[in-house]
C-alpha positions in Angstrom: 0.1 0.2 0.0 1.1 4.1 -0.7 3.4 4.7 0.4 5.3 1.0 0.2 5.1 -0.3 -3.0 7.0 1.3 -5.2 8.9 -2.8 -5.2 6.3 -4.3 -6.2 6.8 -2.5 -10.3 10.1 -3.1 -10.1 9.5 -7.2 -9.3 8.5 -7.2 -12.6 11.8 -7.5 -13.9 12.2 -10.7 -13.2 11.2 -13.8 -15.0 7.3 -13.8 -16.2 5.9 -16.8 -14.4 7.8 -15.4 -11.5 5.7 -12.3 -11.8 2.4 -13.9 -11.9 3.3 -16.1 -8.6 4.5 -12.4 -7.0 1.8 -10.3 -8.5 -1.1 -12.7 -8.0 -1.7 -15.2 -5.2 1.3 -15.2 -3.1 3.5 -12.2 -1.7 1.6 -9.0 -2.2 -1.6 -10.4 -0.6 0.4 -11.5 2.7 -0.8 -8.1 4.1 -4.6 -9.0 2.9 -5.0 -12.3 4.6 -3.1 -10.7 8.1 -5.9 -8.2 8.3 -8.1 -10.4 7.9 -7.5 -13.1 10.3 -6.6 -10.2 12.6 -10.2 -9.0 12.0 -11.3 -9.3 15.8 -8.5 -6.7 16.7 -9.2 -4.1 13.7 -12.9 -4.4 14.2 -12.3 -3.1 17.7 -10.5 0.3 16.8 -13.0 2.0 14.4 -10.0 4.4 13.5 -8.3 1.6 12.4 -10.7 0.9 10.6 -10.6 3.8 8.7 -7.4 4.2 8.4 -7.4 1.0 6.7 -10.3 1.9 4.4 -8.8 4.9 3.1 -4.8 4.1 2.5 -6.7 1.6 0.1 -8.7 3.5 -1.6 -6.0 6.0 -2.3 -3.9 3.5 -3.2 -6.2 2.0 -5.7 -7.1 5.5 -7.7 -3.2 6.5 -6.9 -1.7 3.3 -8.4 -4.5 2.9 -11.2 -3.6 6.9 -12.4 -0.1 5.8 -13.1 -1.0 3.0 -15.1 -2.8 5.1 -17.7 0.4 6.2 -19.2 2.9 2.8 -18.7 4.4 1.9 -21.9 6.0 -1.4 -20.8 3.2 -4.2 -20.8 4.2 -5.7 -17.7 4.1 -2.8 -15.6 0.7 -2.1 -16.8 -0.2 -5.1 -14.5 2.4 -4.7 -11.5 0.7 -1.2 -10.9 -3.0 -3.0 -11.3 -2.0 -5.5 -9.0 -1.4 -2.0 -6.7 -4.7 -0.9 -7.2 -6.3 -4.2 -6.8 -4.4 -4.9 -3.3 -5.4 -1.1 -2.5 -9.6 -2.5 -3.1 -8.9 -5.2 -0.6 -7.4 -3.1 2.4 -10.5 -0.9 0.9 -13.2 -3.7 1.8 -11.4 -4.8 5.3 -11.8 -1.5 6.0 -14.9 -1.5 5.4 -15.2 -4.6 7.5 -16.2 -6.5 4.4 -13.4 -9.2 5.2 -15.5 -11.6 3.2 -15.5 -9.8 -0.4 -11.7 -9.1 0.5 -10.8 -12.4 0.9 -13.1 -12.9 -2.3 -11.3 -10.1 -4.4 -7.9 -11.9 -3.6 -9.3 -14.8 -5.1 -10.6 -13.7 -8.1 -7.8 -11.6 -8.7 -5.1 -14.3 -8.4 -7.3 -15.6 -11.4 -7.2 -13.1 -14.1 -3.9 -11.4 -12.8 -2.2 -14.4 -12.9 -3.7 -15.1 -16.1 -2.8 -11.4 -17.7 0.8 -11.8 -16.3 1.6 -15.3 -17.9 -0.5 -13.6 -20.9 2.0 -11.2 -21.1 4.9 -13.6 -20.6 3.6 -15.2 -24.2 3.5 -11.6 -25.9 6.8 -11.3 -24.6 8.0 -14.7 -26.2 6.3 -13.8 -29.3 8.0 -10.8 -29.6 11.4 -12.5 -29.2 11.5 -10.2 -25.7 10.1 -7.1 -26.6 7.6 -5.6 -23.5 7.1 -1.9 -25.8 3.5 -1.9 -26.3 4.2 1.0 -28.4 6.5 -1.1 -30.9 3.5 -3.9 -31.1 0.0 -4.1 -32.9 -1.7 -6.3 -34.7 -0.9 -9.4 -32.7 -4.6 -11.1 -32.8 -4.1 -13.2 -36.1 -0.9 -13.8 -35.3 -1.4 -15.4 -31.4 -5.2 -15.8 -31.9 -5.0 -18.1 -28.4 -3.1 -15.8 -26.2 -5.1 -12.9 -27.5 -8.8 -14.5 -26.4 -7.3 -15.6 -23.1 -5.7 -12.2 -22.5 -8.9 -10.6 -23.6 -10.8 -13.0 -20.8 -8.6 -11.6 -18.6 -9.2 -8.0 -18.9 -12.9 -8.2 -19.2 -12.4 -9.9 -16.0 -10.4 -7.3 -14.0 -12.8 -4.4 -15.5 -15.5 -5.9 -14.0 -17.9 -6.8 -17.0 -21.4 -8.7 -16.0 -21.0 -12.5 -15.1 -17.3 -12.3 -14.7 -15.3 -13.1 -11.3 -14.0 -10.0 -11.2 -17.6 -8.4 -11.3 -18.7 -10.1 -8.5 -16.1 -9.6 -6.3 -15.1 -6.0 -7.2 -19.1 -5.0 -6.7 -19.8 -6.4 -3.5 -16.1 -4.0 -2.0 -18.0 -1.2 -3.9 -21.1 -2.2 -2.6 -20.1 -2.6 0.8 -18.3 0.7 0.8 -21.7 2.7 -0.2 -23.9 0.3 2.3 -21.5 1.6 5.0 -22.2 5.0 4.6 -18.6 6.2 2.9 -19.5 8.4 -0.2 -16.0 9.1 -0.9 -14.1 6.1 -0.6 -17.2 4.7 -2.6 -16.5 7.5 -5.4 -12.7 7.4 -5.5 -13.4 3.5 -5.6 -15.7 3.9 -8.9 -13.6 6.1 -10.5 -10.2 3.7 -9.8 -12.6 1.2 -11.4 -13.1 3.7 -14.3 -8.8 4.0 -14.3 -9.1 0.4 -14.2 -11.2 -0.7 -17.4 -9.5 2.2 -19.7 -5.7 1.7 -19.1 -6.5 -2.5 -19.3 -8.7 -2.6 -22.6 -5.7 0.4 -23.7 -3.1 -1.8 -23.4 -5.3 -4.6 -25.1 -5.9 -2.1 -28.5 -2.5 -1.2 -28.1 -1.2 -4.5 -28.5 -3.6 -7.1 -29.8 -5.1 -4.5 -32.7 -4.5 -1.9 -35.2 -1.4 -2.1 -37.4 1.8 -3.5 -36.4 4.7 -0.7 -35.2 7.7 -2.6 -34.9 10.1 -2.9 -37.2 9.5 -5.1 -40.0 11.9 -8.1 -39.5 10.3 -8.1 -35.6 7.1 -8.8 -37.9 8.3 -11.6 -39.0 9.2 -13.3 -36.2 6.0 -12.8 -34.4 4.3 -16.3 -33.5 2.2 -17.9 -31.1 3.3 -19.4 -28.1 3.5 -23.2 -27.4 1.5 -25.7 -25.8 2.8 -25.6 -22.8 2.1 -21.5 -22.5 -0.9 -20.9 -23.6 -2.5 -24.4 -21.9 -2.4 -22.5 -18.8 -3.5 -19.3 -19.9 -7.0 -21.2 -21.1 -7.1 -22.8 -17.5 -7.1 -19.3 -16.1 -9.4 -18.0 -18.5 -11.7 -20.4 -17.7 -11.4 -19.3 -14.0 -11.6 -16.1 -14.4 -14.8 -16.5 -16.5 -17.0 -18.9 -13.9 -14.6 -18.0 -10.3 -16.6 -15.5 -9.4 -20.2 -17.7 -9.2 -18.6 -19.3 -5.8 -19.6 -16.2 -4.1 -22.3 -15.2 -5.9 -24.8 -12.7 -3.6 -28.2 -12.7 -2.9 -29.5 -10.3 -4.8 -28.5 -12.2 -8.1 -30.1 -15.2 -6.6 -27.4 -16.9 -5.3 -26.8 -17.9 -1.8 -22.8 -16.9 -1.3 -21.5 -20.2 -0.6 -17.9 -18.6 -0.4 -18.9 -16.3 2.8 -20.9 -19.3 4.2 -17.4 -21.2 4.6 -15.5 -18.7 5.6 -18.0 -17.9 8.7 -15.9 -19.9 11.3 -13.4 -17.0 10.2 -15.0 -14.1 10.1 -18.2 -14.1 11.7 -17.5 -12.0 14.6 -16.3 -9.8 12.5 -19.0 -9.6 10.0 -21.2 -9.1 12.9 -19.5 -6.2 14.5 -19.2 -4.1 11.6 -23.2 -4.7 11.0 -23.5 -1.5 12.7 -21.0 0.5 10.1 -23.3 -0.1 7.5 -26.9 1.7 6.7 -30.4 -0.4 6.1 -29.9 -0.4 2.2 -32.8 -1.6 -0.4 -32.2 -4.3 -2.8 -33.2 -1.7 -5.4 -30.2 0.6 -4.2 -27.9 -2.5 -4.5 -29.0 -3.5 -8.0 -28.8 0.3 -9.0 -25.2 0.1 -7.4 -24.6 -3.1 -10.1 -25.7 -1.0 -13.3 -23.8 2.2 -11.8 -20.0 0.2 -11.7 -20.9 -1.7 -14.5 -21.8 1.5 -17.1 -18.4 3.0 -15.3 -17.0 0.1 -16.4 -17.9 0.3 -19.9 -17.4 3.9 -19.7 -13.7 3.1 -19.4 -13.7 0.5 -22.0 -15.4 3.1 -24.7 -12.8 5.5 -23.8 -10.1 3.6 -24.7 -11.7 2.5 -27.8 -12.3 5.8 -29.1 -9.1 7.1 -28.2 -6.8 4.2 -29.2 -9.0 3.0 -31.8 -10.3 5.8 -33.7 -6.9 6.9 -33.3 -8.1 9.9 -31.0 -6.2 13.5 -31.5 -6.3 13.8 -28.1 -3.9 11.2 -27.5 -0.9 13.9 -28.9 -2.0 16.6 -27.1 -2.5 14.8 -23.8 0.8 13.0 -24.2 2.3 16.4 -24.4 0.1 17.8 -21.6 2.1 18.0 -17.7 -0.4 16.0 -16.2 0.8 13.4 -18.8 4.3 14.1 -17.7 3.5 13.9 -13.9 2.1 10.3 -14.6 4.6 8.4 -16.5 7.0 9.7 -13.8 5.2 8.1 -11.1 4.7 11.2 -9.2 8.4 10.9 -9.0 8.1 8.8 -5.7 10.4 7.3 -6.9 13.0 10.2 -6.7 11.4 11.3 -3.4 12.4 8.6 -1.7 15.8 8.7 -3.2 16.6 12.6 -2.3 14.8 12.0 1.3 16.0 8.5 2.4 18.2 6.8 0.2 20.8 9.7 -0.6 20.9 10.5 3.3 21.6 7.5 4.0 23.9 7.2 2.0 26.0 10.2 3.0 25.4 9.6 6.8 27.0 5.7 5.9 29.8 7.1 4.3 30.4 9.9 6.8 30.4 6.7 9.6 32.6 4.9 7.1 35.3 8.0 7.3 35.0 8.9 10.8 34.2 6.4 12.8 35.5 3.5 10.6 38.5 4.5 9.5 38.8 7.7 11.7 38.7 5.7 15.3 38.7 2.0 14.7 41.3 1.8 12.8 43.5 4.6 13.7 43.0 2.9 17.3 44.2 -0.6 16.2 46.9 0.9 13.8 48.0 3.0 16.5 48.7 0.2 18.4 50.5 -1.2 15.0 53.0 1.7 14.9 53.6 2.0 18.6 54.7 -1.5 18.8 56.3 -1.5 15.0 58.6 1.5 16.3 59.8 -0.7 19.3 60.5 -3.4 17.5 62.5 -1.2 14.7 64.9 0.0 17.8 65.6 -3.3 19.1 66.4 -4.5 15.7 69.0 -1.5 15.5 70.3 -3.0 18.6 70.7 -6.1 16.2 73.6 -5.5 14.1 75.3 -8.1 13.3 78.6 -7.4 14.8 80.5 -9.5 17.1 82.7 -6.6 18.3 79.3 -4.7 19.8 77.6 -7.8 21.3 81.2 -8.2 23.2 80.8 -4.7 24.3 77.2 -4.6 25.6 78.1 -7.5 27.3 81.5 -6.2 29.0 79.2 -2.9 29.4 76.6 -5.3 31.3 79.2 -7.0 33.1 80.8 -3.9 34.6 77.1 -2.7 35.4 76.2 -5.4 37.5 79.8 -5.5 39.1 79.4 -1.5 39.8 76.3 -2.3 41.3 77.3 -4.8 43.9 80.6 -2.9 44.8 78.3 0.3 45.5 76.1 -2.4 47.5 78.7 -3.5 49.4 80.2 -0.1 50.2 77.7 1.4 51.0 75.9 -1.5 53.1 
């Protein structure tokens, strides 16, 4: 979550199957799982719940806006992951812990599909990841296209697919709880999600190929070992949401009953946060959610399929520059944390490590080296000198005895 998200987009530089595992269902969702398992503690503090909700909603919109202008196919999906995690934390803050886990599950389906699909595209493009160098891949990579489209429809919240049921439940819980500002933030992030995901689809698979002729000649569909997992995940992205079919749509939400032993207490404690809402209101919110998603899809279509002149003018705007540079969060971290830490480490190394510790140890070594040098000068290797020193020593001993004898 903001502001501790910056490592996640950088992690997509690894192999795509690893990215799919990390970004979809394992490491990044550990925080959501922790909050849900600790629900009995969070529900004791309304302030903590509100904080989680605000951070989640803010992260969802913040990351979604960055994803609007990214040109690396995996970076678009990486910021999409940050945004979807924001939805999960928004659900936790609303006390909708079942909805959070439900979206975690459906997100694992369609985000795993999208990352593996992007890997298939990169494989077919011989390593190219810039969507500005793609286009028209639909005909040459049909299996990748149709499965990728299924995942895109799911994450956009198109009715009937997995993402619609889980995301809509989060937005409904937010609205019915009376948190209208957070609902507006969430619905705006949903609009951005639909837009940037279909921007990705249109620029990658539709239109004319924009890369070199040599690259176009080598474009090919991935082998069956890569497309078969895409098909399996595409099926789950389509039907996976029906395990949590809400009562408003004629279902009994078996997923909620399955989680009831873990979350029943929290669900009961959070009921007071919601206002009484009619079934018609829930239907209205579903329709609004669908219309928002369709609006995002249509805007992406009108801009990138119909080649709107606005795309070029907006691409030269300062707002586009801000989003393309990710609000300069990385630079702020570098200036405010990394560089001071490096300078502090250099000062410690110079004055404490080298100046004090090394100086003390080197001083001891220098002292004994000086003593050793003095002793070494005595050891001349000349026998006459040794005899002289022995004679002087004997004379000194005899003198001391004589002095003691006469004075005693």
